[in-house]
N, C-alpha and C positions, 0 to 999 in steps of 0.2 A: 763299554758304556751302554746303559739301557737307552732305548729309543724313546726319549721324552716328548718328541714332537708328535708321535703317533702312539700314545700310551695304551697299553692293553691291561685293563684291570684283571686281577686274579679271578678265574672262573668260580662262580658260586653254584651251589646245588640248584637244580631246576625247581622253580617255584611257580605255581599257577595262581591265577586270581582267586581270592578268597571266595569259596562257594556261597557263604552266607552274607557277603557284603553287597548291600543294595547299590544301585547306580545313582550316584549323586553327580550332578554336572559341575564342571569346573569352569568351562567357557561355553558360550553360546555360539551357534552357527550364524552366518550372515542373515538367515531368514528368521532368527529369533528362537529356533528350536534348541533344546539342550544338545551340546556338542560333546567334546571329550570329557570323560568322567574324572572325578577327583582322584580316584585310584590310579588311572592311567597317566594323568598329568603328573602326579606326585612321583610315580615310577620313573617317568622320563627325566624329571628334574633331579632325582636322586642319582640316576645313571650319569647325567651330565656332571654332577658334582664329583662323582668318582673319577671321571676322566680329567676334570680340572685339577683335582688334588694330585693325581698321578703326574701331571705336567709341572708341578711346582718344585722348586729346589728343595733338597732334603731339609734344610734348616727351616723353611716355611711350613713344610708338612708337619714338622715337629711341634709347631705352635698350635696346630689344629687338634682338637680332641678326637680320640677314637669314637666313631659314631657321628662324625660330621656329615657324611652322606645321608645318614638316616634323618638327621635334623633337617637337612636341606629338602629331603623328600617330604617331610611332614609340614613344610611351610604353609600348605593350603589345607591342612586338616581342619582348620576353622571354617572352611566352606561347608562342612557338614553341620549346618545349623539352619533352622527353618527360615530365619530372617534373610539369609543369603539365598537359599534355594528357591524361596518364593519370588525372587526377582524375575524368574522365568515362569510365567503363568502356566505354560504347557507342562512343566515338570509336576505341578500340583495335581494334574489329572492322571498321572501315571499310576499303574497298579502298585500296591504296597505302600503308598505314601499315606500316612495317617491323616485323618481329618483334623483340621484346625480352623478355628473361626477367623474371618478376615481381621477382626480387631486384634487378636493375638499376633497375627502376622505383622501388622503395622507396628506393634510395640516391640517386636523381637529384635535383638541386636543384629546388625548387618555387617559390622566391621569384621571381616573374616580373619584379618591379620591379628586383631586383638583377641579373637576367640582362640586362634592357634596358640598365642603366647600363654593365655590363661590355662588352656588345656595342658600344655607342656610343663608349665610351672607345677601343676598338680602331679604330673607323672614323675617329674624330676625330684620332687620333694621340697621340703622347706628350707634347706640349707643353701649355701652359696652355689651349689651345683645348679640350682634353678636359674641362675643368671644366663645360662646358655639359651634359655627360652627368649631372652631379649633379642638375640640375633635373629631368631625366626620371626618374631613379631614386628621386626623393623623392615621386612623385605620390600615394602612399598616406599621406603625412603625415610620414614619418620619413626623414631623409637616410641614405644608405647609407655616408657618409664621402666624403672628398675623392677617394680612389681606392678603388673597390670591387673586391673579389675574391671569387670563388666559394669557398666553404668546402671545404677538402681532404677533409672527412668525407663530403661529398655532391657528388661530381663529376657533371658533366652527362652523362646517358646519351645515346648516339648524338650526341655533340657535333658532329662534322663535318657530319652530315646536317642537324641543326638549324641550324647556322651557315650552311650553303648556302641554306636556305629563308629565313632572316632576311635574307640578302644580297639575295635576290630581292624580298622585300617592300620593303627599302630602295630598291632600284632603281625599283620601281613607284611608291612614294610620292614619290620624288624627281621623277619625271616629272609628278606631279600638283601638288606644292607647291614644287618648286624644290630647289636643292642645300642641303646643311647649312652652318652658319656657317663662314666662313673666317677670322674674327678671334676672339681669345679675349675673355673678359670684361674690362671696362675696369679696368686696374690702379689707376686713380685712385679707384675705388670700393671697393678692398680696404682693410681686411679685412672690411668689411661685406658685400661682394659684392652690392650692391643690385640690379644688373642680373641676376645669376644667380638670386636668389630671386624677383625679379619674373617671370622666365621660369618658375620652378617653380610660382608661383601661377597663371600663365596656363595651364600644362599641366594642372594639377589641376582648375581651374574648367572648362576645355574638356572634360575627361574626365567631370566630373559631368554636364554638360549633354548631352554626346554619348552618355552611358549611359542617358538617360531615354527609356524606350520610348514615352512619350506623343508624342515627336517623332521618334524613330528606332526603328522597328520592326525586329525581327530578320530582315530580308530579305537575300538574297544577291545579289551582283553588281550593286550600285548603281553608276551612273555618277557621276563627280565633279560633273557638272552638277546631278543630282538631289540629291545630298548637300549641295551648296552651297545650293540653294533651301530645303531643310529646315533647314539651320543658320540661314539668314536669318530664316525664319519662327519658329524656336524662340527666338532672341534677341529677336525682335519681341514675342512673347508675354510673355517674361520682363520686358521693359521696359528692356533694356540698350541704350545706356548711361544711359537715364533722361531725364526731362523737362528741357527747357531753362527757364531763368529769363528773364524780360523786365525791361527797365530801368524802374524806377519811382522816384518821389520817396521820400524817407525817410518822410514822413507816410503815403503810400499803402502802403508796405511793411508798416506796423505798425498800420494802421487796423483797428478792431474794432467790433463792435456795442456792446460794453460801454463801451470807453474813447473811442471815436470817433477823431478825427485824433490823430496823434502828432507833435509838433513836436520836432525834434532840439535837444539842449542843446549847449553849447560843446564838451564832450568828444566827443560823437558827431559833431559837425562836423569836429573835428580828426582823428578816425579816418577819416572819408570822404576827407579830404585825403590820408591815407596810402595810399589805394587806387590812387594813380598807378602804383605798381610792385608786382609780386608779390614775395613773399619772407617776411619775418617782421615781425609787428607785435605789440608788447607794449603793452597798455593797462592803465595804473595809474590807478585812480580810486576815489573813496569808495564805501562800501557803498550800494547802491540807486541808483546814478547812471545806470543804463542801459547797462552794459557789454555785456550780452547782445545788445541791439538793435544796438549799434555793431558788434559782431562779425558779426552776420548781414547787416547792410547792406554791410559790407566784402566778405563772401563773395559776396553777390549781384553786386556790381560785377565781381569777378574771374570769376565764372561767366559773366556776360553777355558779357564780353570774349572768351570762348572759350579762355582760358588754363587753365581748370580745369574739372573735371567733378564736381559734387556737393559735399556738405558732410558732415563728421562732427563732432558737438558732444560733447565728452568731459567728464564731470563726476565728482566724487569718489564719489558713492553712487548706489544704485539709486533711492532716494527722490527725490533732486534730479533725476535723469534723468527720472523720470516727470513731474515738474512742468514742466521745460523742454520736454519732448516736446509738451505741449499748446500752448505758446507758439510753437514752431517750426511746428507744423501750421498755425496761423493765418497765420504769415509766408509759408509756401509757397503757401497758397491765394491769397494776395494777389499773389504774384510769379511763379508758374509760367505758362509759355506753353503747356504741354501736360501730359499726364498723367505722373505720376511716383510712385515708391514712397518712403514714409517709414517707416523701421524703428526701433523701440525695441530697443536691443541691450544686454541684460545677462542674468544668469543666470535671473532670474524674469520677464523681459519677457513671456513667453508667457501669464502670468496676466492681463495687461491685455487687455481685449477689443479695444483699438485699437492693439495693439503692431505691427501690420503693415498700413499704410494705403496704398491706391492713391488718391492725391489728384488731384482735378480742379481746374483753375484756377477762381477765383471768378467770372470773367466768362463761363464756359461753362455751358451748360444741363446740369444734373447728372442728369437722369433717364436710365435705361438706354435704349439705342437698339436697335431691332430690326434687327440686322445679322448678316451671316454672317462678318464680319471677326473672326478669333480674337483679335486684339489687343483688341477691344472686349469680347468675351465673357469674357475672362479676368479682367476687372475684377470680375465677379460671383463669381469663385472665389478660392480661397486663393492668394496670391502665391507665386512661387518663392522669394522672399526670406524667407518665413515660417520656413524651416528655420534652426535656430540656427547651422549651419555657414555659411549663406549671408548672415547678418545684415549684416555690414559691406559686403557687395557691393552692397547697395541704394544707389542714388545719393544718398539723403539719410538720415542716421542720427543718432540721439541715444542716448547710452548712457554706461556707465562708462568711466573711463580704462583699466580693466583690459582691456577688449576691444581697445583700440589697443596697449597694452603687450604683449599676447601676440603681437604682430608682431615683437618684438625679444627675446623670451625663448624658452628651449628647450621649447616645448610643441608638440604635434602640430599640423600645418598652420599653423605660424607664418607661413609664406610666403604663404598664402592671404590673411591679414590685410594683409600688405604690398601684395599685388596689389590688394586691395579699397580701400586708402587711397591708392594711387598717383594723383597728379594731382588730388586733392581739396583743398578748403580744410578744414583740421583746426583746430578751436577747442578749446583746453585751458583750461577754466574753473577758478576757485578754485585756481590753481597753487600757492599758498602752503600749502595744507592737507596736503601730503604730507611724510612723514618722509624722512630722508636716503636710505634704501633705495629707496623708490619714486621719490624725486627723482632719483637716479642713473639709474634706468631711463628716466625722462622725458627726461633729457638725451640718452640714447642714442636714444630714440624721435625726438626733434627732429632729430638728425643724420640718421637714416634717412629721415624724411619729406622733408627738404630734398633728399637724394639722389634720392628718388622724385618730385621735381618738384612737391611739395605746397607750398602756402603755409600758414604756421602763425600762428594768432592766439592770443596768450596773455593771459589776463585775470586780474587780481588787484587787490585793494584794499590788500594788505599785503605788498609785495615789497621785499626789501632791494636795495640797489644792487649788492652782490656777486652775488646770485643772478640779477639781471637780466643782469649781464655774462656769467655762466656760460651762461645760456640763449641769449643772442645768439651767443656763441662756438660753441655747438653747431650753430647755423645758418650758421656761417662769417662772422658779422658782427662787426666790431671796434668797440668803444666806447672811444674815447680819453679822453673826459671823462664824468663822471657828474653830471648836473645835479641840483640840490636841488629843482627845481620839482615840485609835486604839485597836481593831477593831471598826468600825463605820458603822451604817446604816443610810442613809439620804434619806428622802422621801419628796415629794411635788407635788402639782398640779399647772398647769399654772395659773399665776396671784397671786400665794400665796407665803408664806414664807416657807423655808425649815424646816423640822422637823428632829432632830437628835436623834437617839436611840443608847445608849452606852451599848453594851452587857457586861455582867459580865464575862469577859474572864480570868479565873484564871490560865490557863495553861501558864507556862513560860519555855523557853528552852534556856540554855546557850550554846553558840558555841564558841570554841576557834578559834581565827584568827591568821593568819600569813601573813600579807601583806609584801612582801619582794622581792628583786631582786634575783631570783632563777635560777641558771643555769640548763640546761637540765639534766645534770648528777645527780644533787641533787634531782630533781623531780622524775626521773626514779628510782633511788635507793629507795626513800621513797615509791613509788607505788609498787615496787617489794617486798619490805620488808613487807608491810602491806598485800598485796595479799597472800603472802606465809604464813602469820599468820591467814588467813581465812577471811580477810576483803574484801568487795566489794568496789572498788575504781574507781573514775572517773576523767579524765583530759579533761576539756572543752577548746577547742581552738576557736578563733574568725573567722578563715577562713578555707576553705577546704584544701588548700595546707599545712597549718600549722598542721592540724589534721593528714594528711597523713604522713608528716615528723615525727611527734611525734609517730605515730603508728609504723613506721619503726624503730625508735630508741628504743622503748620499746621492740619490737619483737627481735631486735638484742641483747638485754641485758638479756632477759628472759631465764632461764634454761629450757631445754626441759621438758615438763610435769609439770612445777612448778605451773602455773596458766594460765587459758585461757585469751587471749587478743583479744579484738574486736574493730572495727572501725565503727562509724555511721555518715553518712552525706547524702546529697541528690544526690551525683553524682554516684549512683549505678542505674542500670536498675531497674524498678519497682519490678520485680519479686525477684531480689536479695535483694533489700532493705527491702521488706516485710519479706523475710526469716530472714534477720539479726535482724530486729526489733522484730519479734515474739520471736526469740531466746533470745534476751537480755531483753525484757520486762518480759518474764517468769523467766529468771535467776535472775533479780533484782526487780521483782514485789512484791506486798503486801504479797503474799503467798510463797515467797522464803524460803527454809529451813534455819534455824539459824545455823546449824552445818555443812553446806556444804563447799566445797573448795572456796577459794577467787578467785577474777577475776579482770581484769583491762579493763576498757572501755575508749576509746578515742573517743570524739564526738565533733560536732559543736553545733550550737544553736538548732538543731532538738530535743534535750532533755531538752531544757530550760524551757518549760512550757507545761501544759496540758498533761504531761507524768507521769504516776504513777510508778516511779522507786524509790528505797530506797537504798541509798549509806551510807557507813560507813565513807568515807573520800573523799573530793573533792579538786582538784586543778583547778583554773580557771585563764584564761587570764584576764587582766584588761578590764572591760567593764563598762558602765554606772551603777550607783548605783541600779536602778530598775532591770537591767538585772542580776547583782550580787546577788541580793536578790532572784530573780526567780530561779537562779541556786542553791542557798542555799536551796530552797524548796525541792530539791531532797535528802537532807542530813538528815538522821535519820527521815525519813518521817512517819514511822509507829512505834507504840509501839511493842517491841519484848522482850521476856523473857530474852534473853541474846544476847550479841554481842561480837565480838572479838576486840572491841575498848572500852577504858574507857570512852571517851567523844567524842562528835561530833567535828570534826576539819576541818577547811576550809582555804586553802592557796590561796592567791591572788598573782599572778606573776606580779610584777611591772617592768616597763621599767627603764632604766638608763637615766635620763634626763641630758642634758648638762648644765654646770654651766653658760656658756655664749653662745651666738648664737641668731639667729632670729627665727621667727615662723616656717620657713622651717626646721630648725634644730630640733625644737620640734616635728614636724610631723614625721620627719625621725626617731627620737628616739622612738616614739610611734609605729613605724613599720606598719605592714599591718592593725592593728586595727584602725589606723587613716583613713583608706579608708572605714571602715565599720561604725564607730561611729564618731560623731563630736569630733575633737581633744580637743576643749575647755571643753566639758562635761567630757572627759576622764581625763583631768588635774584636774578639780574640784573633780571628784570622787577619784582620787589618793590623793588629799589633805585631803579629808574627812576621808578616810579609813586608811591611812598609819601609824597613831599613835595608832590605836586600836589593842588591843590584844584579845578582846572578844566582843561578841554581844549577847544581850538577845532578843529573839523573843517571842511575836511580839512587845514588848515595844519600841525597838530601830528603828523600820521600819520607822515611820513617821519622827523622827528627822534626820535620815540619808538622806531621800529623800529631805526634805526641805532644809537641809544644802547644798546639791549638786546643787539644782536648784534655790537657792536664787539669788537675784540680785548681780551683780559683786561687789566684795570688792574693795574699793579704794586702798588697799594696794597690790593688785595683780600686778605682774610684767607687764611691758609694752608689752612683747611678748604675754602674756596671753590675754591682752585687744585686741591685734590685732586679735587673734583667735576668741575672742568673737564677734568682729565686723564682721568677715567673717561669723560666724554662724548666726548672725542677718540678714545679707544680704541674705544668703541662705534661711532663714525662710521667708523673705518677698517675695522672688521669688516663693517659694513653696506655700505659701498662695495665692498669686495672680494666680498661675497656677490652683490651686484647685478651687478657686472661678470662674475662667473662664470656667472650665470644667462643672460647674453646670448651665451654661447659655444655657438651653435646647432650647430656641427659637432663640438664637444668634449664637450658635455653630453648625457646621455640624455634623450630626449623624454618629457615628462610628459603626462598626460591633458589634453585640450583642454577646460578648465573654468575658469570665472571665478575670479580671484584666485590661480590656481596660479602661483607664482613672482613675482607682481606686487605683493604686499604683505608687509611684515615680519610674521613669525609673532607673533601676539599670544597672549592667553590662549586655550587651546583650548576650543572650544564644540561642542555636539552639537545638531542639529536635533531637537526633540521634538514629536511630534504629540500635542496635548493634546485629549482628547475625553471625552465623557460615558460611552459604553459601546460594547462590541463584541458583536455577535451573529453567530456562525458558522453558515452555512447548509450544506446538503448538496449544493448544486449548483455549488460552486466560487465562491459569492458570499458576501461578508461585509458585514453591515449595520453601518454606523458612525453613531453619533449625535453630532453636533457640540455645542459648548458652548451653542449657542442652541436646542438641541432638534431642529434639522433633521436628516434622515436621508438616507443614500444607500447603495445596494448597490454594493460595490466588487468587481470581479472579481479572482480569484487568478491569472488566466492571460492576460488581455488588457488592455493599457494603453488607457485612455480619457481624453481631455483633460478631460471633465466631472468624472470621478472624481478626477484629479490636482488639478484646480482646487479641488474641494470640500475635499480633504484639506489643501491648502496654506493654506486659510483659518485652520487651527488649528495651524500650525507655529510654534514659538517657539524662538529660538536660546537655548540654555541652557548655562551653564558645565559643562564635561565632568565635573568632579569630582562634580557633583550627580546624574549619571545612572548607575545601576548598569551595570557593564561587561557583565554577562551577561544583560542584559534581552533579551527575545525580539524578533526582527525577522521578523514574519509575511511570507509571500510577497507578499501584496497591498500591504504597506507598501514593500517593496523595489522593487516594480514602479512605484509611483506617487509615492513621496516622495523627497526629496533623498537623496543617497548618505550612508549611515551613520545615517539617522534611526532614532529609537526612539519607541515609542508609550507613552503614559501615560494612564490613566483618572483623571478628577478626581472625588474623593469630595465629598459635601455639605459636609464641614468644610474643604475646600480642599486636602487632601493629595493628592499625585499618586502613583498606584500603577503601577509598572512590572512587568507580569506579576503575580507574587504578592508583590512587595516594595513596602512603603511607604517612599518615599524622603525625603530631606531637603527636597525641592522642595514648595513650596506655591504656589497660584495664587489671586489675587484680581483680579476685573475692574478694580478701581481701582488696584491696586499692580503688577499683572503677576506674573511669576515672582519668587519671593523665598525666603528661608530664615530660620528663627528662630534660627540659630546666633548666639551672642554674637560681638562683634568679635574677642575673644581666641581663639575656637575656629575662626574663619573661615580656610580655607586661603589661602595666598598668591595662588593663581590668582584667587580672588574679589576680592582687593584690587586686582588689576591690571585688573579688568573695567571697561570704559568703552565709550562709544558713538561714539568719534571717527570711525571709518570704517564705520559701519553704512550 
């Protein structure tokens, strides 16, 4: 096997700098003088591109055109234009620079990426081959269009002179890296242009690395041989393309000090069988059956075979990403054959101390070695992958689905994400949890991943047959028949027929159901009685305000010392939420004592999925069938020697529906839940569940799902059909909006930030920094006192990670209507807090003060952020407030 971690490009003939090529600057020095030349910078970037290409799997290299390194080297050829060069006034005084009037300089085009694309369009000709120039023109993150043109208002000053010098540089770099591509982008990959944007990602990443002065100092006149050696060393220090995995047994891959050996169950054995060929694998299995481990073992097999490089594990939320991150760390330590990077990738990942790990295989000695090898020394320093822009480029990553989706929507640097994911095994977990908007984007993502020679593993406990068929079709897999079996493993490759593997799942679990109209008093009495008998019980509400109301009612009815009562939702400051989650995950987790006291937890959707808690009894608000099943997955989750309950029991609180009335009356009867979930789906769910007194898992999962999401029944009431039409109309809008968001050449680029264009717009919120006090200093420092009394001096002028991390402890996402629009935004806050954040000081009575204004917001460490408004006076935005995608 060739050594792809330390690639050695084939030697080229010795090439010296072009003797007639004037020195144009590419970057200035700190003192403003011209620094590294365009020629030398382009040479460095081209050499980096060569090494990047050598480290890619063979299937990915085949997507790139011959001449990719040459195109990458020419990314800054557009800097050879008077408009750009005149930005450095000292350059104008150099010998050999033609005289040009100040007026011509002001009017000359300065966008060097645009000039690069226009120049290469001319060189590549008028046919589809010139599309490759789009990749070069996009290297600052934003495409210049399918065909770029210089604006008529800013013509190029001394255009013929600059063009002649650009031609000289083209000739010189062609001698070093070879000719430009002779074939156009593959028409079979249009309109996605997967190969074009793969090249754009390569060019941009090569430019980022080639611009790093730690590896490429601003020296002049480097030979290609020296530049190549520096590129190899730079990529070696970064860790590109990353550590290889070794072949292990299933039990060794997941062995840990806590749980010991891990024996595969029938579903996991079936997934291992699907590893015979790369492509798509959809794993449908009950909650808590080990789908995560099955997906990782599958990814291991494909990586060991050499057909893939790396893994990205995508989840719905930041919280679930953080939890899976720890499990994947242990998996990699068990399976790595050499050092590799593991990156946690989401908007707040940098708050975690272990968000960027350089992992050492478990069998290797882990102490630092005394060596001069920079590859070893860099392990003691911050990884190159620590930058948010570089997150997905790490060989192994865990994060939110949004990070991957930004590869298919019109955000800045979308193509870097495509390049980062190319050739990896991408795992999409909890795929059922997304609405139609995000689901449409996921379909587009799968199509693109398959084009980029990825293998895609999709995990779900509650997937309908129609959605499975859609996902397979996105990967080019045909499913002629839809089996009723559950669990089910489905695999296939593009252009082929789906293969179904039916695991021999003998385990069956009977759960008692009580779907009924249940008053608060009855629920609370039942919760208290069970908790006092030693049971761990859970009440799941659909909105934050309902969860807070329920918590208050339970606390008001509980005898002092009878049973601990807790509340979990996302409207706590980060520090307090982490504290509460850690407490309840330990209290209700796998290793909780069987003979301890009972407890009552009230929560929102934050405990619905990817949370390993084990309850004896659950009460849930009415929610769509897939969500009810997910919530049920927390009930009797683990085998225990004994429990304080005879059987698992699950209550579903049903609304009182009017006998007469229109669709508005139905929505009103469904309450706040109708603002969180589609009213029609809630009614179908109610109809499917209300006559059941028990359910058997996993046997009944598929019939319940299919019955809920089947085509409308002709016997349904007229009011239900009205709600169905409303749902269909909303679906069409969401699909159209999602498809428009993927128009990367037609849509304006938005900022490169989590959840931009990847989630349906919900109720608007504002991040609020909730603190005790602010003391302004005279030295540009502001002293902040946190809710726990700790203090830190925050600079008004210099960003510091420790300061930002301190402030983020006290950030809470707050409904926007609660926050005064004209509340102050101090400089230190704008520098260290999320975009648009506001600061509020907490008074002793719990009221939050924004500047001089006492707001509607109150805070209690047990309740979180809340308001004392009556339900009738509550704005509609608050009624829509939920934790579904926190």
